[in-house]
Structure formats: C-alpha cells, structure tokens
C-alpha positions as CSV (number, residue, x, y, z in Angstrom):
1,M,23.2,-49.7,-121.6
2,V,22.3,-53.1,-122.9
3,L,25.1,-55.3,-121.5
4,G,24.3,-58.0,-124.0
5,R,24.7,-55.9,-127.0
6,F,27.4,-57.2,-129.3
7,H,30.1,-54.9,-130.9
8,R,32.6,-55.7,-133.6
9,Y,36.1,-55.7,-132.3
10,G,38.4,-56.7,-135.2
11,E,37.1,-60.1,-136.2
12,T,35.6,-60.7,-132.7
13,A,32.2,-59.9,-131.3
14,V,32.4,-58.5,-127.8
15,T,29.7,-57.3,-125.4
16,S,29.3,-53.8,-123.9
17,Q,30.3,-55.3,-120.6
18,N,33.6,-56.7,-122.1
19,I,34.4,-53.2,-123.3
20,I,33.7,-51.5,-120.0
21,E,35.8,-54.1,-118.1
22,S,38.7,-53.5,-120.6
23,M,38.5,-49.7,-119.8
24,R,38.7,-50.5,-116.1
25,S,41.8,-52.6,-116.6
26,L,43.9,-49.6,-117.9
27,P,46.4,-48.3,-115.3
28,P,45.6,-45.0,-113.6
29,A,48.6,-43.3,-115.1
30,W,47.9,-44.6,-118.6
31,H,48.9,-41.1,-120.0
32,A,50.0,-37.9,-118.5
33,N,47.1,-35.7,-119.6
34,G,44.7,-36.8,-116.9
35,S,42.2,-39.6,-116.9
36,L,38.4,-39.8,-116.7
37,N,36.9,-41.6,-113.7
38,P,35.6,-45.0,-114.7
39,A,32.0,-44.0,-113.6
40,V,32.2,-41.2,-116.3
41,I,33.4,-43.7,-118.9
42,E,30.5,-46.0,-118.2
43,E,28.0,-43.1,-118.4
44,L,29.5,-42.0,-121.7
45,F,29.3,-45.5,-123.1
46,R,25.8,-46.0,-121.9
47,R,24.5,-42.8,-123.5
48,A,26.3,-43.3,-126.7
49,D,25.8,-47.1,-127.1
50,G,24.2,-47.7,-130.5
51,A,24.8,-44.2,-131.8
52,L,25.5,-43.4,-135.4
53,D,27.8,-40.4,-134.9
54,T,29.6,-39.1,-131.9
55,A,32.4,-36.5,-131.4
56,E,34.8,-35.3,-128.8
57,T,37.5,-32.8,-128.2
58,G,40.6,-34.2,-126.5
59,C,41.2,-37.9,-126.3
60,G,41.9,-40.7,-123.9
61,R,39.9,-43.5,-122.4
62,S,36.7,-41.8,-123.6
63,T,38.0,-42.2,-127.2
64,L,38.5,-46.0,-126.7
65,A,35.0,-46.3,-125.3
66,L,33.2,-44.1,-127.8
67,S,35.0,-45.9,-130.7
68,H,33.0,-49.0,-129.7
69,A,29.7,-47.3,-128.6
70,S,29.3,-45.4,-131.9
71,K,29.4,-46.4,-135.5
72,R,31.4,-43.3,-136.4
73,H,33.5,-41.3,-133.9
74,L,35.1,-38.0,-134.6
75,V,38.1,-36.9,-132.5
76,F,39.6,-33.4,-132.3
77,A,43.0,-33.8,-130.6
78,C,46.4,-32.0,-130.3
79,D,49.4,-33.7,-131.7
80,V,52.4,-34.7,-129.5
81,P,54.2,-31.4,-128.7
82,A,57.8,-31.1,-129.9
83,G,60.2,-32.4,-127.3
84,E,57.6,-34.3,-125.4
85,D,57.9,-38.0,-124.8
86,P,55.2,-39.5,-127.0
87,E,54.8,-42.4,-124.6
88,T,53.2,-40.0,-122.1
89,H,50.8,-38.3,-124.5
90,S,47.2,-39.2,-124.8
91,L,46.9,-39.2,-128.6
92,Y,49.9,-41.6,-128.9
93,Q,48.5,-43.9,-126.3
94,V,45.1,-44.0,-127.8
95,R,46.2,-44.6,-131.4
96,K,48.5,-47.5,-130.4
97,S,46.0,-49.1,-128.0
98,P,44.6,-52.5,-129.0
99,L,41.3,-51.4,-127.4
100,L,40.7,-48.7,-130.1
101,R,38.3,-49.6,-132.8
102,A,40.3,-47.6,-135.3
103,E,38.1,-48.2,-138.4
104,G,35.3,-46.3,-136.7
105,C,37.4,-43.2,-135.8
106,E,38.4,-40.1,-137.6
107,F,41.1,-37.9,-136.0
108,V,41.4,-34.2,-136.7
109,I,44.8,-33.2,-135.4
110,G,45.6,-29.7,-134.1
111,A,44.4,-27.2,-131.5
112,T,40.6,-27.0,-131.6
113,Q,41.0,-23.2,-131.7
114,R,42.4,-23.7,-135.3
115,T,40.7,-26.9,-136.5
116,L,37.0,-26.4,-135.5
117,P,36.5,-23.1,-137.3
118,I,37.6,-24.6,-140.7
119,F,36.0,-28.1,-140.2
120,N,33.1,-29.0,-142.5
121,F,30.4,-30.3,-140.2
122,D,28.4,-32.5,-142.6
123,R,26.6,-34.6,-140.0
124,Q,24.5,-34.4,-136.8
125,F,25.8,-35.9,-133.6
126,D,24.1,-38.2,-131.1
127,L,26.7,-37.2,-128.5
128,V,29.3,-34.5,-128.2
129,F,31.9,-34.7,-125.4
130,L,33.8,-31.4,-124.7
131,D,37.2,-32.1,-123.0
132,G,39.6,-30.0,-124.9
133,P,41.4,-26.9,-123.7
134,H,39.8,-25.6,-120.6
135,G,41.1,-22.0,-120.4
136,Y,38.5,-19.3,-121.0
137,P,37.0,-18.8,-123.7
138,F,38.1,-22.1,-125.3
139,P,35.3,-24.4,-124.0
140,E,32.8,-21.8,-125.2
141,L,34.4,-21.7,-128.6
142,E,34.1,-25.5,-128.8
143,Y,30.5,-25.3,-127.8
144,F,29.8,-22.6,-130.5
145,Y,31.0,-24.9,-133.3
146,F,29.2,-28.0,-132.0
147,Y,25.9,-26.9,-130.6
148,P,24.1,-26.5,-134.0
149,H,25.0,-30.1,-134.9
150,I,23.6,-32.0,-131.9
151,K,20.5,-34.0,-132.6
152,S,17.3,-33.4,-130.7
153,G,17.4,-36.1,-128.0
154,G,21.2,-36.3,-128.2
155,W,23.8,-35.5,-125.6
156,L,26.1,-32.7,-124.8
157,V,28.7,-33.8,-122.2
158,I,31.1,-31.3,-120.6
159,D,34.0,-32.4,-118.5
160,D,35.9,-30.6,-115.7
161,I,33.0,-28.5,-114.5
162,Q,34.9,-27.9,-111.2
163,I,36.9,-25.2,-113.1
164,P,35.1,-21.9,-112.4
165,T,34.9,-20.7,-116.0
166,V,33.6,-24.1,-117.2
167,A,31.1,-24.0,-114.3
168,N,29.9,-20.6,-115.5
169,M,29.2,-22.1,-118.9
170,V,27.3,-25.0,-117.3
171,D,25.2,-22.4,-115.4
172,V,24.3,-20.7,-118.7
173,L,23.4,-24.0,-120.3
174,K,21.2,-25.1,-117.4
175,R,18.9,-22.2,-118.2
176,D,19.0,-22.6,-122.0
177,A,15.9,-24.0,-123.7
178,M,18.0,-26.2,-126.0
179,F,19.4,-28.3,-123.1
180,S,18.2,-30.0,-120.0
181,L,20.7,-31.1,-117.4
182,D,20.2,-34.8,-116.9
183,S,22.9,-35.6,-114.4
184,I,26.4,-34.8,-113.1
185,V,28.8,-37.7,-112.6
186,R,31.9,-36.7,-110.6
187,T,33.0,-33.5,-112.5
188,T,31.2,-34.2,-115.7
189,A,27.8,-32.8,-116.7
190,F,25.4,-34.6,-119.0
191,F,22.9,-32.4,-120.9
192,R,20.1,-33.7,-123.1
193,R,19.3,-31.8,-126.2
194,T,15.7,-30.8,-126.2
195,D,13.5,-30.2,-129.3
196,A,13.7,-26.4,-128.8
197,P,14.7,-24.5,-132.0
198,T,18.5,-24.1,-132.5
199,F,19.6,-20.7,-131.3
200,P,20.8,-18.8,-134.4
201,P,24.6,-19.0,-134.3
202,Y,25.1,-15.8,-136.4
203,A,22.4,-13.6,-134.8
204,D,22.1,-11.9,-131.4
205,G,19.0,-12.5,-129.4
206,W,20.6,-12.3,-126.0
207,W,17.2,-11.2,-124.5
208,E,15.7,-14.6,-125.5
209,Q,18.2,-16.6,-123.5
210,G,17.1,-18.1,-120.2
211,Y,20.2,-17.1,-118.3
212,N,19.7,-13.4,-119.2
213,K,16.0,-13.6,-118.4
214,R,16.6,-15.3,-115.1
215,H,18.9,-12.5,-114.0
216,G,16.6,-9.8,-115.4
217,V,17.7,-7.0,-117.6
218,A,18.0,-3.5,-116.1
219,I,16.9,-1.5,-119.1
220,R,17.7,1.8,-117.3
221,H,21.4,0.8,-117.3
222,L,21.6,0.2,-121.0
223,G,21.9,3.9,-121.9
224,L,19.0,3.8,-124.3
225,S,17.0,6.9,-125.4
226,A,13.3,7.0,-124.6
227,K,11.9,5.3,-127.7
228,P,14.4,2.3,-127.8
229,R,13.9,2.0,-124.0
230,A,10.1,1.8,-124.4
231,I,10.5,-0.9,-127.2
232,A,12.9,-2.8,-124.9
233,H,10.4,-2.7,-122.0
234,E,7.6,-3.9,-124.2
235,L,9.8,-6.8,-125.5
236,L,10.7,-7.9,-122.0
237,R,7.0,-7.6,-120.9
238,R,6.1,-10.0,-123.7
239,L,8.8,-12.3,-122.6
240,G,7.4,-12.3,-119.0
241,R,9.9,-9.8,-117.6
242,R,9.0,-6.1,-116.7
C-alpha cells in the first residue's frame, strides 16, 4: 500500500493512511453482525488500493475500506430483517457512515442465493471478498458465480476459514491451478488469481482439478465396464496419475 496515495473523499483529498486510521477508530461493536480484525482490513485495502473494480458479499468495515481503495465497488448484502433494530445491522451502519464513499458503491440487496444467479456480470474484478452466508453450500455458490470474473493477477479473499466447511473449500482452492494461496491473515485467506485458463463453469472436468488429482482416483471403485475403465486409466496416466 502506498501510504501517500491520495483518494477523493467528498471534496477532500485523503491519504490511504488517513482511511486506515479512520477504520481503526470505529468501535468494536459497530454492528451486531461481527467485525473484521483491523489487520484484515489493512490487507484488503493494500491489495485493492488503486483497483478499478472490486466486489464483496456481506458488508461492514470492509465496505468502507474498499469504497476508497477501488474506483467502483459492488456490494451484495442482505436487507435489514423485519423486526430487527436497524441500528444494529451492518447494512444500515455502512450506508449511514460518513466514512463510506457512496458515489463509488453499488449495492445489490437480498440474499446472495437469490441475487447472484440473476446478476449480469459485465465486468472483471481486481478483488472479490467472500463474506456472505457461511452455511454449506453457500460460500461455494458465491465462488461459482464470481470465479470466472476475477482478473488474472487479481485477488480472491475468503473470510472465516475457521469454519470447517469453509476450510474445506480453501483446501480445494489451494490445489487449484487458477489460484495461489498468498497469505492467511487471522481467519481470512488471500488467494492470487494465476494466469491458468478459467475452469469451464458449465462443463465437468473433475479429473483435471488439482484436489482430485492429489487424492488420486480409484478407478476400480467407479463401477465402470472394461472399455471405459481403460480409457479412464489412460487419461489419468497422461495426467500423471496411474
């Protein structure tokens, strides 16, 4: 992060360091949906600083930081549930915060299970931060809709990897040719998008994925007849697995 870089904040020019310090000044219980550690906020900002397009699922301190780091920031977030005090909800707190660079943000309101499948992805992202619903298989669903739209050299950031099912997804991605694990900050994983071809989102190709190759494939357990089994063995041989 270039601490001397200037950002527009209303009519005022502020530095990256000013923005980070403002994030640190927010109270720990700023909203009731949980808060990112300041070290994670700083890493998010550093990796997104100067980006053209970023996106996230969920919202909070990360939204405030990314609204300044990126020219255009796309936020998928749930609305305040009926009967809940809006003062405790992350979306309400973010939108009313004087730290939000609102002119650079687009909010898509609703559960990501509903909004992502119908969203028109018309851009490539420099950074995508996944921090929406964490129950299985929802992080995987979010990944599915975003991964074809992350630029080579961009970032995929996954929060709450201490949750076992999220940790499983991280294990799969650690062995995927499209991503390289750069670092883990607290409970947040930062993956760099490589220049590997995008895995076809509407095909199969499970045998080409690193996680499956790492564990090996027991062809004899697939219930194949002799000819398909021979073809499968030959395919795996060519991929370096017998």
